[in-house]
N, C-alpha and C positions, 0 to 999 in steps of 0.2 A: 504494500500500500504506500502511496506517496501523496503528499499534501503540498500544494503550492500556496504560499502566502505572498502574493505579489501586489495586491491592490494598495496596501499601506506604503509600499516602497517606491512607487512611481514618483519621479521628480523629487526624490529626497536625496540631496547630496551626501556622499559617504562621509564627509567631514562633520556632518551633523549627527554625531554618534549616539546621543542619548536615547532616542526612541529606537534606533536601529540596533543598538547593543541590547536593549531590553527585549526586543523581539527575537534576537538571536539566542539570548539566554533562555527564553521560554521554549524556543524550538529545541535547544539542546537538552532541556529538562525532560522533554517528552520521549527521548530516544534511549531505550535500553540497549538494543542492538540495531544498528543501522547507520545512517549518515545524514548530515545536514549540508546541503549545497547552497552556496551563496553566488548569485549571478550579479555581476556588475557591468554596466555599460556607461561609458563616458563619465566615470566617477559617481554613478548613481546605482544604488542597490535596486535592482529591478525585480528580483525574485528570491525567495528562500524556499527550497524544496526539502521536505522531510521524508526520508525513506525508512520505514520500519521493517525489520527483518524478524521473522518468527523462527527461532531456533528449535530444532527437533532432535530427538534421538531415535527416530524411526529406523528400524532395521528392516531392510527389504529381504524377505526370505521367499521361499518357493511359493507358499500359498498367497502371499501378497502380490507377487508378480502375476500369478494366475488371475487374481481379481482385477488387476490393472489391464491385462490383455483381453479379458472377457467382457468387461463392462463397457457399454457404449458411452461415449463422451458427448 
């Protein structure tokens, strides 16, 4: 899942860091596993994208492979 937080950052110069840093802090707090991407164009933060990764310990064995190959998607 990814979330783009772009509307607040349009036309906000990167040197005006108060609001930008607060939004980045909030974005970082939401991620246990994943990434936060910051997009900058002409010195302006245009987008923050948050990607959440779900970690699993799922072991694929013979019966699970059979379910995957027989189930219509």
